[in-house]
C-alpha positions, 0 to 999 in steps of 0.5 A: 595664322589660320582662321580658327586661331584668329577666331580663338584670339578674338574670343579671348579678347572679347571675354574681357569686354563689356557684356553690353557691347560683346556677345562673347562677354555676355555669354561668358558672364552667364557662366559655363552652363549657359555656354555649354547649353548654347553649344548643345543648341548649335549642335542640334541645329547642325543635325537639323540642317544636315537632315533637312536643310540646304548646304548653305544652311548646314555651312552656317550652322556648322560655323555657329557650332565651331564658334560656340565650341571655341567659346566653351574651350576658352571658358575652360582654358583649353587651347585650340592647339590642344584639341588639334594635338589630340586630333593629330595623335589620333591620325591614322588610328581606326576610330573603332580602335581609338574608341576601344582604347578610351573605354579601357582606360 
């Protein structure tokens, strides 16, 4: 099992924990808007680190973003495997072509 799959399992387990003892449970108890906001904050921090930080800063912020994205996906009952399947589906397709196909739907 890879790192992201293990993390997805840990996040799922911790959603059921007490918000007093688990950050994931605490964030989940605040609801979807709070989780989504946190993903947005982390994405902004990734951009800032990319433009102004050292590689280690970007690495840390990217890890935070991925973690919070997995929390959001779990809250919406979307499996990481579904996201990976979508990436597999897009493999070998030009980003320009793929985006154009989405706008026509």
